[in-house]
C-alpha positions as CSV (number, residue, x, y, z in Angstrom):
1,M,0.0,0.0,0.0
2,T,1.3,3.4,-0.8
3,Q,1.6,6.3,1.6
4,S,-1.0,8.2,-0.4
5,A,-3.5,5.3,-0.3
6,L,-3.0,4.9,3.5
7,A,-3.4,8.7,4.0
8,R,-6.7,8.6,2.1
9,M,-7.9,5.6,4.2
10,V,-7.2,7.4,7.5
11,G,-8.2,10.9,6.5
12,V,-4.8,12.7,6.6
13,E,-2.5,14.1,4.0
14,A,0.4,12.0,2.7
15,A,2.8,14.6,3.8
16,D,1.5,14.2,7.4
17,L,2.1,10.5,7.3
18,D,5.6,11.2,6.1
19,H,6.2,13.6,9.0
20,Y,4.8,11.0,11.5
21,E,7.0,8.2,10.0
22,S,10.2,10.3,10.0
23,G,9.6,11.7,13.5
24,V,9.2,15.3,12.3
25,S,5.9,15.6,14.2
26,P,4.0,13.2,16.4
27,A,0.9,11.5,15.2
28,P,-2.3,12.1,17.2
29,A,-3.4,9.0,19.1
30,S,-6.6,8.9,17.1
31,T,-4.6,8.8,13.8
32,V,-2.4,6.0,15.1
33,V,-5.5,4.0,15.9
34,R,-6.9,4.6,12.4
35,I,-3.6,3.7,10.8
36,A,-3.4,0.5,12.8
37,G,-7.0,-0.4,11.7
38,A,-6.2,0.4,8.1
39,L,-3.1,-1.8,8.2
40,G,-4.7,-4.6,10.2
41,A,-2.0,-4.2,12.8
42,A,-2.1,-3.7,16.5
43,V,-1.5,-0.2,17.7
44,A,1.3,-1.4,20.0
45,E,3.1,-2.8,16.9
46,L,3.2,0.8,15.5
47,I,4.3,2.6,18.6
48,G,6.1,0.0,20.7
49,E,5.3,-1.2,24.1
50,W,2.4,0.1,26.2
51,P,1.9,-0.1,29.9
52,E,1.1,-3.7,31.0
53,G,-2.2,-5.0,29.9
54,W,-3.1,-2.1,27.6
55,R,-1.9,-3.7,24.4
56,E,-4.0,-6.8,25.0
57,A,-7.1,-4.8,25.9
58,V,-6.9,-2.5,22.8
59,D,-6.2,-5.5,20.5
60,E,-9.1,-7.4,22.0
61,L,-11.4,-4.5,21.5
62,A,-10.3,-4.0,17.9
63,R,-10.7,-7.7,17.2
64,S,-14.2,-7.8,18.7
65,G,-15.6,-6.7,15.4
66,A,-18.1,-4.4,17.2
67,E,-18.8,-1.6,14.7
68,G,-17.2,1.7,15.9
69,T,-14.9,0.2,18.5
70,V,-11.8,1.8,17.0
71,D,-13.7,5.1,16.5
72,V,-14.6,5.1,20.2
73,I,-11.1,4.4,21.3
74,A,-9.8,7.1,19.0
75,A,-12.4,9.6,20.3
76,Y,-11.6,8.8,23.9
77,S,-7.8,9.2,23.2
78,E,-8.5,12.8,22.0
79,I,-10.0,13.9,25.3
80,S,-7.4,15.6,27.4
81,D,-9.6,16.8,30.3
82,A,-9.8,14.1,33.1
83,Q,-13.4,15.1,34.0
84,V,-14.6,14.9,30.4
85,R,-12.9,11.5,30.1
86,R,-14.7,10.3,33.2
87,A,-18.0,11.7,31.9
88,F,-17.5,9.8,28.6
89,L,-16.9,6.6,30.5
90,D,-19.9,7.2,32.8
91,L,-22.1,7.8,29.8
92,A,-20.9,4.6,28.0
93,R,-21.5,2.6,31.2
94,T,-25.0,4.1,31.6
95,I,-25.9,3.2,28.0
96,V,-24.6,-0.4,28.5
97,G,-26.5,-0.7,31.8
98,A,-29.7,0.5,30.1
99,Q,-29.3,-1.8,27.2
100,S,-28.7,-4.8,29.6
101,R,-31.8,-3.9,31.6
102,A,-33.9,-3.6,28.4
103,E,-32.7,-6.9,27.1
104,S,-33.5,-8.7,30.4
105,D,-37.0,-7.3,30.3
106,I,-37.7,-9.0,27.0
């Protein structure tokens, strides 16, 4: 795959990919997640080792096949404010709980 094709797949310019690859500028976490998805690779393979347990968790989520999993991880990684991150997780947990309750009522 060419750099131009990969850039189109992940929504960045080919020059940006070149900068990320050469170390001129760091890639945003969300872009790294999209690149890994496009290449069928684990994020950890692209960036090296993560803290213990993270690689397996992210890889498992990506393999789960649930639509939007990588997008959710990418969106979460873009949130820098700890309170907003906590609210994001609380919202996701609330939705999962409501879904579980609705399914058990059937």
